[in-house]
N, C-alpha and C positions, 0 to 999 in steps of 0.2 A: 504493498499498499503503499501510494507518496499523497504527503498530509501536508496544505499548509498550514500557516500561523490562522491564529483567532484572527478574521477579514477583518477590513475595515470602513468605519462607516464614511465610505463619499457617495457621490452621485451617479460616478459610474454603476458603482458593485450594485446600488440601492434600483437603478434602470435595469439592469440585468436582474435581480429578484420578481421586478415584475412582466420579465414574460412568464414567470413559472404559475401555473390556470391556480394553483392552490392559492397562492398568493395577490392574487388580484384583488380581495378586499383588503389584504393592509394599507393603512399613509406610506405617505416616505418614512414619518416619523415611526410607525412600529418594521418597517422595512430595516429601517438601523439601528435598531433594538436588536433586531434577528440577527441580524451580523457580527455582531457583537458576541454574540454566544456562537459563532459555526466558522467551520471550515471547509475548505475543499476535500474532499480526498476522491482519489484515482485509485482501481480496484482492475487487478488484471482477473482474464480468464480464469474460472473455476476460484478464484480469492475469496474465501468468506468474510463477509460484513459482518454480518451477527450470528453467534453460534447459540443455537436452541441452549437451555439452564443458566445461561449467563445473565447477572445481573448490572447491567453498563447505563449509563443516565441520556445515548445517544438516540437523535433520531430523524430520518434519512428523508431528504427529498430528491427522484432519480435527477441529474441533469443531463446526463447521458448512460448510452449503451439499454443493455437492459440484468436482472434479475431474477432467478428461483427461487422458489420458497421452499423450503424442505424440514415437514415434521416425521420422527421418529423414523427419518431414511426412506420415505418415501414425498415425493418431489408432490404438492399440492397447488404450486400457481408458475404462473410465469410472470413478469413486470416489464414489459416495457412502455408505458406512458410517460415523457416528461412530463417532468414534477410530481410523479405518482409519491406520494407518503408509504415511507414501508416504519415498522420498529416502536409506533403509535400507543402499543398495546401492551408495554410493559412503563410507559411513558402514564399512561393511566389509572393504570392496575397497580403499578407498584411490584408487579410479580416479576419472576426471573421471565424470561425471551420462551416465547411458548414455540418457538422455528428457527431452522437456521436460513442465512442468504447467501447466497454467493454471487456473487457477479457473473455473468455470460460476455463475452468478447469481454473488450477493454471498456469500463464502467464509470465515471465519475456522477458523484452523487455530493450535494448540500449537509453537512455534519451537523446537525443541533447540539450543544451538551446544555441539555436542559438541567446538568446541575448548575451551571454557571453563572447562575439569575447575579449573583452581587458581582457581575461584570456590565448589569443594567446600569447606568448613572443615575448616584444615590441620590441628587436631585428631581428625580423623575418624583413627579404625583404618585402619591397612593394608587388615586383613581386610572391613573394616564395605566399601571403597568397591570391596575384589574381589569382593563376594556383588549391589552396585549395579549392575557393569557385568554379571558372568554373570545380571544379571537382567534387563536389556537385551537386551544378544545372546537371551537365552529365546525376549524377545517377537518382536526381528528373526527367530529362526528357524522360530518359528511360523508367524508373519503370510508368511515366502518360502515355506515347507510349501505353503499352503495357494494362492499363486499359483502355485505349479510346478505341483503338480498342474491348477490350471486351463488351465494355457498346455498340458500335454502333453495334457491334452481336446483344448483345440482343434485344437493339431498335429496330433491323432489322424483327426478330423471332417477336417482339410484333405488329409490323406495320404488319405482311404477320397473325399472329392468329384474328387480327381484324379485315381485311379483311375476311377472311374465317366467325366470326361469324356474316360481315356483310351479305354474302349472304344467311346467313341463317335465317337472318329475312326478312319476308317478305314487 
């Protein structure tokens, strides 16, 4: 993995973040806060990004490439949409990582250190910090809703396939 230092709160970086669909609702001020908590990480093909069972504070936005999600050795998803969020479940529920994530090809991510809240300026007003956190959680909720719907569809399809297989067994 190749990793940058924490990013700087400058207009060029903020403009780059504004191109990420998940961050379109952030104001420039909040994107600046996000930058102060973020690093850019580049992974090579097959390199592990998240290890199942680990406890770490990182949240990821996919900037380029693809990732595969593996649970107990079984591939459960491939994500290749730019701006997609992953690693958010650990941030929300504070439990260990529920799956491993591997790079497919060269993959670049924006890694957000959610434990580095002290990097936010100390003169930030409490309401502004709360607004920032609420917006981040809204993004989590939107992505998790989409993923839950897809999982429900896959589960329903699997149940239908099981029912069809049961009919074939004497």
